[in-house]
PDB file of N, CA, C and O in Angstrom, chain B, residues numbered from 101:
ATOM      1  N   MET B 101     -21.212-104.954 -57.600  1.00  0.00           N
ATOM      2  CA  MET B 101     -21.986-103.845 -57.126  1.00  0.00           C
ATOM      3  C   MET B 101     -23.109-103.589 -58.115  1.00  0.00           C
ATOM      4  O   MET B 101     -22.915-103.714 -59.324  1.00  0.00           O
ATOM      5  N   SER B 102     -24.260-103.238 -57.618  1.00  0.00           N
ATOM      6  CA  SER B 102     -25.396-103.011 -58.500  1.00  0.00           C
ATOM      7  C   SER B 102     -25.231-101.713 -59.282  1.00  0.00           C
ATOM      8  O   SER B 102     -24.424-100.855 -58.923  1.00  0.00           O
ATOM      9  N   ALA B 103     -26.006-101.583 -60.353  1.00  0.00           N
ATOM     10  CA  ALA B 103     -25.936-100.390 -61.187  1.00  0.00           C
ATOM     11  C   ALA B 103     -26.656 -99.210 -60.535  1.00  0.00           C
ATOM     12  O   ALA B 103     -26.448 -98.064 -60.936  1.00  0.00           O
ATOM     13  N   TYR B 104     -27.497 -99.474 -59.537  1.00  0.00           N
ATOM     14  CA  TYR B 104     -28.202 -98.384 -58.855  1.00  0.00           C
ATOM     15  C   TYR B 104     -27.845 -98.396 -57.387  1.00  0.00           C
ATOM     16  O   TYR B 104     -27.863 -99.476 -56.796  1.00  0.00           O
ATOM     17  N   PRO B 105     -27.534 -97.326 -56.773  1.00  0.00           N
ATOM     18  CA  PRO B 105     -27.378 -96.003 -57.369  1.00  0.00           C
ATOM     19  C   PRO B 105     -26.092 -95.924 -58.166  1.00  0.00           C
ATOM     20  O   PRO B 105     -25.148 -96.677 -57.926  1.00  0.00           O
ATOM     21  N   PRO B 106     -26.065 -94.993 -59.128  1.00  0.00           N
ATOM     22  CA  PRO B 106     -24.842 -94.864 -59.921  1.00  0.00           C
ATOM     23  C   PRO B 106     -23.657 -94.502 -59.038  1.00  0.00           C
ATOM     24  O   PRO B 106     -23.819 -93.804 -58.037  1.00  0.00           O
ATOM     25  N   ALA B 107     -22.476 -94.969 -59.397  1.00  0.00           N
ATOM     26  CA  ALA B 107     -21.283 -94.773 -58.569  1.00  0.00           C
ATOM     27  C   ALA B 107     -21.027 -93.303 -58.259  1.00  0.00           C
ATOM     28  O   ALA B 107     -20.552 -92.979 -57.171  1.00  0.00           O
ATOM     29  N   ASP B 108     -21.330 -92.413 -59.189  1.00  0.00           N
ATOM     30  CA  ASP B 108     -21.052 -91.003 -58.959  1.00  0.00           C
ATOM     31  C   ASP B 108     -22.038 -90.349 -57.993  1.00  0.00           C
ATOM     32  O   ASP B 108     -21.829 -89.206 -57.588  1.00  0.00           O
ATOM     33  N   ASP B 109     -23.087 -91.037 -57.626  1.00  0.00           N
ATOM     34  CA  ASP B 109     -24.078 -90.478 -56.696  1.00  0.00           C
ATOM     35  C   ASP B 109     -24.328 -91.421 -55.518  1.00  0.00           C
ATOM     36  O   ASP B 109     -25.285 -91.240 -54.765  1.00  0.00           O
ATOM     37  N   ARG B 110     -23.475 -92.411 -55.364  1.00  0.00           N
ATOM     38  CA  ARG B 110     -23.673 -93.438 -54.332  1.00  0.00           C
ATOM     39  C   ARG B 110     -23.635 -92.859 -52.926  1.00  0.00           C
ATOM     40  O   ARG B 110     -24.463 -93.223 -52.090  1.00  0.00           O
ATOM     41  N   LEU B 111     -22.688 -91.961 -52.647  1.00  0.00           N
ATOM     42  CA  LEU B 111     -22.583 -91.387 -51.310  1.00  0.00           C
ATOM     43  C   LEU B 111     -23.870 -90.662 -50.928  1.00  0.00           C
ATOM     44  O   LEU B 111     -24.367 -90.816 -49.813  1.00  0.00           O
ATOM     45  N   ARG B 112     -24.401 -89.879 -51.848  1.00  0.00           N
ATOM     46  CA  ARG B 112     -25.644 -89.149 -51.582  1.00  0.00           C
ATOM     47  C   ARG B 112     -26.786 -90.121 -51.270  1.00  0.00           C
ATOM     48  O   ARG B 112     -27.569 -89.897 -50.348  1.00  0.00           O
ATOM     49  N   HIS B 113     -26.867 -91.183 -52.037  1.00  0.00           N
ATOM     50  CA  HIS B 113     -27.928 -92.168 -51.821  1.00  0.00           C
ATOM     51  C   HIS B 113     -27.771 -92.880 -50.473  1.00  0.00           C
ATOM     52  O   HIS B 113     -28.749 -93.081 -49.753  1.00  0.00           O
ATOM     53  N   LEU B 114     -26.542 -93.256 -50.142  1.00  0.00           N
ATOM     54  CA  LEU B 114     -26.319 -93.945 -48.870  1.00  0.00           C
ATOM     55  C   LEU B 114     -26.666 -93.046 -47.684  1.00  0.00           C
ATOM     56  O   LEU B 114     -27.294 -93.489 -46.722  1.00  0.00           O
ATOM     57  N   LEU B 115     -26.253 -91.787 -47.759  1.00  0.00           N
ATOM     58  CA  LEU B 115     -26.593 -90.844 -46.687  1.00  0.00           C
ATOM     59  C   LEU B 115     -28.101 -90.639 -46.605  1.00  0.00           C
ATOM     60  O   LEU B 115     -28.671 -90.623 -45.515  1.00  0.00           O
ATOM     61  N   ALA B 116     -28.741 -90.483 -47.753  1.00  0.00           N
ATOM     62  CA  ALA B 116     -30.191 -90.265 -47.766  1.00  0.00           C
ATOM     63  C   ALA B 116     -30.933 -91.454 -47.168  1.00  0.00           C
ATOM     64  O   ALA B 116     -31.947 -91.270 -46.494  1.00  0.00           O
ATOM     65  N   GLN B 117     -30.449 -92.662 -47.401  1.00  0.00           N
ATOM     66  CA  GLN B 117     -31.095 -93.834 -46.817  1.00  0.00           C
ATOM     67  C   GLN B 117     -31.049 -93.784 -45.297  1.00  0.00           C
ATOM     68  O   GLN B 117     -32.030 -94.124 -44.636  1.00  0.00           O
ATOM     69  N   ARG B 118     -29.924 -93.364 -44.739  1.00  0.00           N
ATOM     70  CA  ARG B 118     -29.801 -93.257 -43.280  1.00  0.00           C
ATOM     71  C   ARG B 118     -30.654 -92.121 -42.735  1.00  0.00           C
ATOM     72  O   ARG B 118     -31.344 -92.273 -41.727  1.00  0.00           O
ATOM     73  N   ILE B 119     -30.598 -90.979 -43.419  1.00  0.00           N
ATOM     74  CA  ILE B 119     -31.358 -89.804 -42.972  1.00  0.00           C
ATOM     75  C   ILE B 119     -32.852 -90.070 -43.059  1.00  0.00           C
ATOM     76  O   ILE B 119     -33.615 -89.593 -42.219  1.00  0.00           O
ATOM     77  N   ASN B 120     -33.277 -90.822 -44.060  1.00  0.00           N
ATOM     78  CA  ASN B 120     -34.696 -91.072 -44.293  1.00  0.00           C
ATOM     79  C   ASN B 120     -35.391 -91.705 -43.084  1.00  0.00           C
ATOM     80  O   ASN B 120     -36.605 -91.575 -42.930  1.00  0.00           O
ATOM     81  N   CYS B 121     -34.636 -92.382 -42.236  1.00  0.00           N
ATOM     82  CA  CYS B 121     -35.211 -92.993 -41.030  1.00  0.00           C
ATOM     83  C   CYS B 121     -35.645 -91.935 -40.012  1.00  0.00           C
ATOM     84  O   CYS B 121     -36.399 -92.231 -39.085  1.00  0.00           O
ATOM     85  N   HIS B 122     -35.170 -90.712 -40.188  1.00  0.00           N
ATOM     86  CA  HIS B 122     -35.390 -89.671 -39.184  1.00  0.00           C
ATOM     87  C   HIS B 122     -36.187 -88.474 -39.692  1.00  0.00           C
ATOM     88  O   HIS B 122     -36.440 -87.538 -38.934  1.00  0.00           O
ATOM     89  N   VAL B 123     -36.582 -88.489 -40.944  1.00  0.00           N
ATOM     90  CA  VAL B 123     -37.355 -87.385 -41.509  1.00  0.00           C
ATOM     91  C   VAL B 123     -38.624 -87.938 -42.151  1.00  0.00           C
ATOM     92  O   VAL B 123     -38.797 -89.150 -42.277  1.00  0.00           O
ATOM     93  N   ASP B 124     -39.506 -87.027 -42.551  1.00  0.00           N
ATOM     94  CA  ASP B 124     -40.819 -87.438 -43.059  1.00  0.00           C
ATOM     95  C   ASP B 124     -40.836 -87.933 -44.500  1.00  0.00           C
ATOM     96  O   ASP B 124     -41.659 -88.776 -44.855  1.00  0.00           O
ATOM     97  N   THR B 125     -39.932 -87.416 -45.336  1.00  0.00           N
ATOM     98  CA  THR B 125     -40.001 -87.789 -46.747  1.00  0.00           C
ATOM     99  C   THR B 125     -38.624 -88.119 -47.306  1.00  0.00           C
ATOM    100  O   THR B 125     -37.601 -87.627 -46.830  1.00  0.00           O
ATOM    101  N   TRP B 126     -38.631 -88.968 -48.332  1.00  0.00           N
ATOM    102  CA  TRP B 126     -37.401 -89.303 -49.036  1.00  0.00           C
ATOM    103  C   TRP B 126     -36.825 -88.063 -49.702  1.00  0.00           C
ATOM    104  O   TRP B 126     -35.607 -87.887 -49.736  1.00  0.00           O
ATOM    105  N   LYS B 127     -37.686 -87.203 -50.231  1.00  0.00           N
ATOM    106  CA  LYS B 127     -37.219 -85.995 -50.910  1.00  0.00           C
ATOM    107  C   LYS B 127     -36.410 -85.116 -49.955  1.00  0.00           C
ATOM    108  O   LYS B 127     -35.372 -84.577 -50.339  1.00  0.00           O
ATOM    109  N   LEU B 128     -36.880 -84.970 -48.715  1.00  0.00           N
ATOM    110  CA  LEU B 128     -36.146 -84.188 -47.714  1.00  0.00           C
ATOM    111  C   LEU B 128     -34.818 -84.871 -47.374  1.00  0.00           C
ATOM    112  O   LEU B 128     -33.787 -84.206 -47.271  1.00  0.00           O
ATOM    113  N   ALA B 129     -34.843 -86.173 -47.203  1.00  0.00           N
ATOM    114  CA  ALA B 129     -33.610 -86.912 -46.901  1.00  0.00           C
ATOM    115  C   ALA B 129     -32.594 -86.746 -48.021  1.00  0.00           C
ATOM    116  O   ALA B 129     -31.408 -86.552 -47.756  1.00  0.00           O
ATOM    117  N   PHE B 130     -33.040 -86.820 -49.256  1.00  0.00           N
ATOM    118  CA  PHE B 130     -32.148 -86.682 -50.402  1.00  0.00           C
ATOM    119  C   PHE B 130     -31.592 -85.258 -50.485  1.00  0.00           C
ATOM    120  O   PHE B 130     -30.429 -85.067 -50.839  1.00  0.00           O
ATOM    121  N   PHE B 131     -32.420 -84.258 -50.159  1.00  0.00           N
ATOM    122  CA  PHE B 131     -31.984 -82.858 -50.147  1.00  0.00           C
ATOM    123  C   PHE B 131     -30.898 -82.642 -49.088  1.00  0.00           C
ATOM    124  O   PHE B 131     -29.875 -82.015 -49.365  1.00  0.00           O
ATOM    125  N   ILE B 132     -31.119 -83.158 -47.881  1.00  0.00           N
ATOM    126  CA  ILE B 132     -30.138 -83.025 -46.794  1.00  0.00           C
ATOM    127  C   ILE B 132     -28.843 -83.736 -47.175  1.00  0.00           C
ATOM    128  O   ILE B 132     -27.755 -83.193 -46.987  1.00  0.00           O
ATOM    129  N   ALA B 133     -28.957 -84.941 -47.707  1.00  0.00           N
ATOM    130  CA  ALA B 133     -27.772 -85.697 -48.116  1.00  0.00           C
ATOM    131  C   ALA B 133     -26.989 -84.943 -49.192  1.00  0.00           C
ATOM    132  O   ALA B 133     -25.758 -84.940 -49.179  1.00  0.00           O
ATOM    133  N   GLY B 134     -27.686 -84.320 -50.098  1.00  0.00           N
ATOM    134  CA  GLY B 134     -27.027 -83.537 -51.139  1.00  0.00           C
ATOM    135  C   GLY B 134     -26.232 -82.386 -50.561  1.00  0.00           C
ATOM    136  O   GLY B 134     -25.116 -82.107 -51.000  1.00  0.00           O
ATOM    137  N   ALA B 135     -26.811 -81.712 -49.567  1.00  0.00           N
ATOM    138  CA  ALA B 135     -26.112 -80.600 -48.924  1.00  0.00           C
ATOM    139  C   ALA B 135     -24.858 -81.102 -48.206  1.00  0.00           C
ATOM    140  O   ALA B 135     -23.828 -80.429 -48.210  1.00  0.00           O
ATOM    141  N   ILE B 136     -24.944 -82.268 -47.598  1.00  0.00           N
ATOM    142  CA  ILE B 136     -23.788 -82.839 -46.901  1.00  0.00           C
ATOM    143  C   ILE B 136     -22.696 -83.199 -47.908  1.00  0.00           C
ATOM    144  O   ILE B 136     -21.532 -82.846 -47.714  1.00  0.00           O
ATOM    145  N   VAL B 137     -23.059 -83.887 -48.963  1.00  0.00           N
ATOM    146  CA  VAL B 137     -22.092 -84.347 -49.958  1.00  0.00           C
ATOM    147  C   VAL B 137     -21.419 -83.173 -50.663  1.00  0.00           C
ATOM    148  O   VAL B 137     -20.239 -83.254 -51.007  1.00  0.00           O
ATOM    149  N   ASP B 138     -22.146 -82.097 -50.880  1.00  0.00           N
ATOM    150  CA  ASP B 138     -21.602 -80.948 -51.607  1.00  0.00           C
ATOM    151  C   ASP B 138     -20.771 -80.012 -50.731  1.00  0.00           C
ATOM    152  O   ASP B 138     -20.128 -79.100 -51.251  1.00  0.00           O
ATOM    153  N   ASP B 139     -20.771 -80.217 -49.414  1.00  0.00           N
ATOM    154  CA  ASP B 139     -20.056 -79.326 -48.510  1.00  0.00           C
ATOM    155  C   ASP B 139     -18.547 -79.541 -48.643  1.00  0.00           C
ATOM    156  O   ASP B 139     -18.067 -80.657 -48.444  1.00  0.00           O
ATOM    157  N   PRO B 140     -17.787 -78.485 -48.978  1.00  0.00           N
ATOM    158  CA  PRO B 140     -16.348 -78.653 -49.185  1.00  0.00           C
ATOM    159  C   PRO B 140     -15.586 -79.078 -47.926  1.00  0.00           C
ATOM    160  O   PRO B 140     -14.598 -79.805 -48.027  1.00  0.00           O
ATOM    161  N   GLU B 141     -16.021 -78.645 -46.767  1.00  0.00           N
ATOM    162  CA  GLU B 141     -15.342 -79.050 -45.528  1.00  0.00           C
ATOM    163  C   GLU B 141     -15.536 -80.539 -45.259  1.00  0.00           C
ATOM    164  O   GLU B 141     -14.615 -81.222 -44.812  1.00  0.00           O
ATOM    165  N   ILE B 142     -16.736 -81.034 -45.532  1.00  0.00           N
ATOM    166  CA  ILE B 142     -16.994 -82.462 -45.343  1.00  0.00           C
ATOM    167  C   ILE B 142     -16.195 -83.276 -46.351  1.00  0.00           C
ATOM    168  O   ILE B 142     -15.626 -84.312 -46.008  1.00  0.00           O
ATOM    169  N   ARG B 143     -16.153 -82.811 -47.586  1.00  0.00           N
ATOM    170  CA  ARG B 143     -15.362 -83.499 -48.610  1.00  0.00           C
ATOM    171  C   ARG B 143     -13.884 -83.537 -48.230  1.00  0.00           C
ATOM    172  O   ARG B 143     -13.222 -84.560 -48.405  1.00  0.00           O
ATOM    173  N   ALA B 144     -13.368 -82.428 -47.712  1.00  0.00           N
ATOM    174  CA  ALA B 144     -11.957 -82.365 -47.310  1.00  0.00           C
ATOM    175  C   ALA B 144     -11.687 -83.336 -46.158  1.00  0.00           C
ATOM    176  O   ALA B 144     -10.647 -83.995 -46.137  1.00  0.00           O
ATOM    177  N   GLU B 145     -12.601 -83.425 -45.217  1.00  0.00           N
ATOM    178  CA  GLU B 145     -12.417 -84.347 -44.092  1.00  0.00           C
ATOM    179  C   GLU B 145     -12.482 -85.794 -44.558  1.00  0.00           C
ATOM    180  O   GLU B 145     -11.700 -86.627 -44.097  1.00  0.00           O
ATOM    181  N   MET B 146     -13.391 -86.101 -45.454  1.00  0.00           N
ATOM    182  CA  MET B 146     -13.481 -87.459 -45.993  1.00  0.00           C
ATOM    183  C   MET B 146     -12.195 -87.823 -46.732  1.00  0.00           C
ATOM    184  O   MET B 146     -11.719 -88.953 -46.626  1.00  0.00           O
ATOM    185  N   LYS B 147     -11.633 -86.873 -47.478  1.00  0.00           N
ATOM    186  CA  LYS B 147     -10.377 -87.113 -48.180  1.00  0.00           C
ATOM    187  C   LYS B 147      -9.236 -87.333 -47.193  1.00  0.00           C
ATOM    188  O   LYS B 147      -8.400 -88.214 -47.395  1.00  0.00           O
ATOM    189  N   ARG B 148      -9.199 -86.534 -46.123  1.00  0.00           N
ATOM    190  CA  ARG B 148      -8.153 -86.686 -45.109  1.00  0.00           C
ATOM    191  C   ARG B 148      -8.223 -88.078 -44.483  1.00  0.00           C
ATOM    192  O   ARG B 148      -7.201 -88.745 -44.321  1.00  0.00           O
ATOM    193  N   LEU B 149      -9.425 -88.507 -44.136  1.00  0.00           N
ATOM    194  CA  LEU B 149      -9.604 -89.838 -43.536  1.00  0.00           C
ATOM    195  C   LEU B 149      -9.183 -90.937 -44.512  1.00  0.00           C
ATOM    196  O   LEU B 149      -8.472 -91.869 -44.137  1.00  0.00           O
ATOM    197  N   ALA B 150      -9.621 -90.822 -45.749  1.00  0.00           N
ATOM    198  CA  ALA B 150      -9.288 -91.836 -46.757  1.00  0.00           C
ATOM    199  C   ALA B 150      -7.788 -91.879 -47.020  1.00  0.00           C
ATOM    200  O   ALA B 150      -7.209 -92.959 -47.133  1.00  0.00           O
ATOM    201  N   ASP B 151      -7.152 -90.705 -47.119  1.00  0.00           N
ATOM    202  CA  ASP B 151      -5.711 -90.666 -47.351  1.00  0.00           C
ATOM    203  C   ASP B 151      -4.940 -91.314 -46.198  1.00  0.00           C
ATOM    204  O   ASP B 151      -3.978 -92.049 -46.423  1.00  0.00           O
ATOM    205  N   ALA B 152      -5.368 -91.038 -44.967  1.00  0.00           N
ATOM    206  CA  ALA B 152      -4.702 -91.640 -43.804  1.00  0.00           C
ATOM    207  C   ALA B 152      -4.838 -93.158 -43.846  1.00  0.00           C
ATOM    208  O   ALA B 152      -3.858 -93.873 -43.639  1.00  0.00           O
ATOM    209  N   HIS B 153      -6.026 -93.648 -44.109  1.00  0.00           N
ATOM    210  CA  HIS B 153      -6.243 -95.090 -44.151  1.00  0.00           C
ATOM    211  C   HIS B 153      -5.485 -95.725 -45.312  1.00  0.00           C
ATOM    212  O   HIS B 153      -4.926 -96.812 -45.167  1.00  0.00           O
ATOM    213  N   ALA B 154      -5.464 -95.054 -46.462  1.00  0.00           N
ATOM    214  CA  ALA B 154      -4.763 -95.597 -47.630  1.00  0.00           C
ATOM    215  C   ALA B 154      -3.258 -95.704 -47.383  1.00  0.00           C
ATOM    216  O   ALA B 154      -2.600 -96.594 -47.923  1.00  0.00           O
ATOM    217  N   SER B 155      -2.719 -94.801 -46.571  1.00  0.00           N
ATOM    218  CA  SER B 155      -1.280 -94.845 -46.282  1.00  0.00           C
ATOM    219  C   SER B 155      -0.961 -95.724 -45.072  1.00  0.00           C
ATOM    220  O   SER B 155       0.198 -95.839 -44.674  1.00  0.00           O
ATOM    221  N   GLY B 156      -1.999 -96.350 -44.482  1.00  0.00           N
ATOM    222  CA  GLY B 156      -1.779 -97.233 -43.344  1.00  0.00           C
ATOM    223  C   GLY B 156      -1.618 -96.510 -42.020  1.00  0.00           C
ATOM    224  O   GLY B 156      -1.190 -97.109 -41.033  1.00  0.00           O
ATOM    225  N   GLN B 157      -1.953 -95.243 -41.989  1.00  0.00           N
ATOM    226  CA  GLN B 157      -1.846 -94.448 -40.768  1.00  0.00           C
ATOM    227  C   GLN B 157      -3.209 -94.334 -40.088  1.00  0.00           C
ATOM    228  O   GLN B 157      -4.235 -94.386 -40.767  1.00  0.00           O
ATOM    229  N   PRO B 158      -3.242 -94.181 -38.768  1.00  0.00           N
ATOM    230  CA  PRO B 158      -4.524 -93.942 -38.108  1.00  0.00           C
ATOM    231  C   PRO B 158      -5.048 -92.571 -38.516  1.00  0.00           C
ATOM    232  O   PRO B 158      -4.274 -91.628 -38.682  1.00  0.00           O
ATOM    233  N   CYS B 159      -6.350 -92.465 -38.676  1.00  0.00           N
ATOM    234  CA  CYS B 159      -6.937 -91.210 -39.155  1.00  0.00           C
ATOM    235  C   CYS B 159      -7.102 -90.180 -38.041  1.00  0.00           C
ATOM    236  O   CYS B 159      -7.200 -88.984 -38.314  1.00  0.00           O
ATOM    237  N   GLY B 160      -7.133 -90.629 -36.802  1.00  0.00           N
ATOM    238  CA  GLY B 160      -7.268 -89.701 -35.691  1.00  0.00           C
ATOM    239  C   GLY B 160      -8.693 -89.347 -35.345  1.00  0.00           C
ATOM    240  O   GLY B 160      -8.923 -88.568 -34.420  1.00  0.00           O
ATOM    241  N   ASP B 161      -9.656 -89.895 -36.058  1.00  0.00           N
ATOM    242  CA  ASP B 161     -11.056 -89.626 -35.760  1.00  0.00           C
ATOM    243  C   ASP B 161     -11.507 -90.576 -34.653  1.00  0.00           C
ATOM    244  O   ASP B 161     -11.406 -91.794 -34.797  1.00  0.00           O
ATOM    245  N   ARG B 162     -12.002 -90.022 -33.559  1.00  0.00           N
ATOM    246  CA  ARG B 162     -12.343 -90.877 -32.414  1.00  0.00           C
ATOM    247  C   ARG B 162     -13.516 -91.810 -32.691  1.00  0.00           C
ATOM    248  O   ARG B 162     -13.748 -92.749 -31.929  1.00  0.00           O
ATOM    249  N   ASN B 163     -14.261 -91.566 -33.771  1.00  0.00           N
ATOM    250  CA  ASN B 163     -15.388 -92.431 -34.114  1.00  0.00           C
ATOM    251  C   ASN B 163     -15.041 -93.468 -35.171  1.00  0.00           C
ATOM    252  O   ASN B 163     -15.915 -94.200 -35.634  1.00  0.00           O
ATOM    253  N   CYS B 164     -13.777 -93.535 -35.554  1.00  0.00           N
ATOM    254  CA  CYS B 164     -13.355 -94.495 -36.577  1.00  0.00           C
ATOM    255  C   CYS B 164     -13.181 -95.866 -35.925  1.00  0.00           C
ATOM    256  O   CYS B 164     -12.258 -96.078 -35.138  1.00  0.00           O
ATOM    257  N   ARG B 165     -14.052 -96.765 -36.251  1.00  0.00           N
ATOM    258  CA  ARG B 165     -14.029 -98.097 -35.640  1.00  0.00           C
ATOM    259  C   ARG B 165     -12.746 -98.858 -35.974  1.00  0.00           C
ATOM    260  O   ARG B 165     -12.167 -99.515 -35.110  1.00  0.00           O
ATOM    261  N   ALA B 166     -12.307 -98.768 -37.226  1.00  0.00           N
ATOM    262  CA  ALA B 166     -11.099 -99.504 -37.644  1.00  0.00           C
ATOM    263  C   ALA B 166      -9.879 -99.032 -36.866  1.00  0.00           C
ATOM    264  O   ALA B 166      -9.081 -99.850 -36.408  1.00  0.00           O
ATOM    265  N   CYS B 167      -9.728 -97.722 -36.715  1.00  0.00           N
ATOM    266  CA  CYS B 167      -8.565 -97.201 -35.986  1.00  0.00           C
ATOM    267  C   CYS B 167      -8.665 -97.525 -34.498  1.00  0.00           C
ATOM    268  O   CYS B 167      -7.651 -97.804 -33.858  1.00  0.00           O
ATOM    269  N   PHE B 168      -9.874 -97.492 -33.944  1.00  0.00           N
ATOM    270  CA  PHE B 168     -10.067 -97.831 -32.544  1.00  0.00           C
ATOM    271  C   PHE B 168      -9.693 -99.285 -32.298  1.00  0.00           C
ATOM    272  O   PHE B 168      -8.993 -99.592 -31.333  1.00  0.00           O
ATOM    273  N   ILE B 169     -10.152-100.174 -33.158  1.00  0.00           N
ATOM    274  CA  ILE B 169      -9.845-101.601 -33.009  1.00  0.00           C
ATOM    275  C   ILE B 169      -8.340-101.837 -33.136  1.00  0.00           C
ATOM    276  O   ILE B 169      -7.757-102.590 -32.356  1.00  0.00           O
ATOM    277  N   ALA B 170      -7.714-101.188 -34.126  1.00  0.00           N
ATOM    278  CA  ALA B 170      -6.272-101.351 -34.312  1.00  0.00           C
ATOM    279  C   ALA B 170      -5.499-100.842 -33.099  1.00  0.00           C
ATOM    280  O   ALA B 170      -4.547-101.485 -32.659  1.00  0.00           O
ATOM    281  N   GLN B 171      -5.892 -99.711 -32.565  1.00  0.00           N
ATOM    282  CA  GLN B 171      -5.215 -99.154 -31.392  1.00  0.00           C
ATOM    283  C   GLN B 171      -5.418-100.059 -30.184  1.00  0.00           C
ATOM    284  O   GLN B 171      -4.481-100.285 -29.419  1.00  0.00           O
ATOM    285  N   PHE B 172      -6.622-100.579 -30.005  1.00  0.00           N
ATOM    286  CA  PHE B 172      -6.916-101.443 -28.874  1.00  0.00           C
ATOM    287  C   PHE B 172      -6.128-102.745 -28.973  1.00  0.00           C
ATOM    288  O   PHE B 172      -5.599-103.235 -27.975  1.00  0.00           O
ATOM    289  N   ALA B 173      -6.055-103.299 -30.175  1.00  0.00           N
ATOM    290  CA  ALA B 173      -5.304-104.550 -30.367  1.00  0.00           C
ATOM    291  C   ALA B 173      -3.826-104.327 -30.086  1.00  0.00           C
ATOM    292  O   ALA B 173      -3.187-105.183 -29.475  1.00  0.00           O
ATOM    293  N   THR B 174      -3.269-103.202 -30.514  1.00  0.00           N
ATOM    294  CA  THR B 174      -1.867-102.884 -30.271  1.00  0.00           C
ATOM    295  C   THR B 174      -1.613-102.696 -28.782  1.00  0.00           C
ATOM    296  O   THR B 174      -0.609-103.179 -28.257  1.00  0.00           O
ATOM    297  N   THR B 175      -2.509-102.004 -28.103  1.00  0.00           N
ATOM    298  CA  THR B 175      -2.373-101.762 -26.678  1.00  0.00           C
ATOM    299  C   THR B 175      -2.392-103.074 -25.900  1.00  0.00           C
ATOM    300  O   THR B 175      -1.611-103.253 -24.965  1.00  0.00           O
ATOM    301  N   ASN B 176      -3.280-103.992 -26.280  1.00  0.00           N
ATOM    302  CA  ASN B 176      -3.372-105.282 -25.598  1.00  0.00           C
ATOM    303  C   ASN B 176      -2.135-106.133 -25.837  1.00  0.00           C
ATOM    304  O   ASN B 176      -1.730-106.879 -24.946  1.00  0.00           O
ATOM    305  N   GLN B 177      -1.524-106.043 -27.009  1.00  0.00           N
ATOM    306  CA  GLN B 177      -0.348-106.837 -27.294  1.00  0.00           C
ATOM    307  C   GLN B 177       0.864-106.297 -26.523  1.00  0.00           C
ATOM    308  O   GLN B 177       1.738-107.063 -26.117  1.00  0.00           O
ATOM    309  N   GLU B 178       0.909-104.975 -26.325  1.00  0.00           N
ATOM    310  CA  GLU B 178       2.033-104.380 -25.605  1.00  0.00           C
ATOM    311  C   GLU B 178       1.936-104.631 -24.101  1.00  0.00           C
ATOM    312  O   GLU B 178       2.960-104.757 -23.430  1.00  0.00           O
ATOM    313  N   ASN B 179       0.718-104.706 -23.567  1.00  0.00           N
ATOM    314  CA  ASN B 179       0.506-104.881 -22.133  1.00  0.00           C
ATOM    315  C   ASN B 179      -0.384-106.097 -21.874  1.00  0.00           C
ATOM    316  O   ASN B 179      -1.519-105.932 -21.428  1.00  0.00           O
ATOM    317  N   PRO B 180       0.093-107.302 -22.139  1.00  0.00           N
ATOM    318  CA  PRO B 180      -0.774-108.472 -21.902  1.00  0.00           C
ATOM    319  C   PRO B 180      -1.039-108.645 -20.402  1.00  0.00           C
ATOM    320  O   PRO B 180      -0.169-108.405 -19.564  1.00  0.00           O
ATOM    321  N   SER B 181      -2.245-109.059 -20.099  1.00  0.00           N
ATOM    322  CA  SER B 181      -2.620-109.248 -18.688  1.00  0.00           C
ATOM    323  C   SER B 181      -2.308-110.648 -18.216  1.00  0.00           C
ATOM    324  O   SER B 181      -2.559-110.978 -17.057  1.00  0.00           O
TER     325      SER B 181
END
């Protein structure tokens, strides 16, 4: 992994890169990303998702691609056509 962005600020940078496609300036994207990263509810949800995945359990988030794929693969194995 590269030294930039620093590991302790990587999430903010990754979010800002995505947001930057939809706003006028990098500074605004970085500000929005900072607000997202600092939000305690978002942090708690990210921890819940990570804990579920780390324990091998589905996270329950309908937008989680990994859990969707795992559920779909299990469903297909139980009911082969």
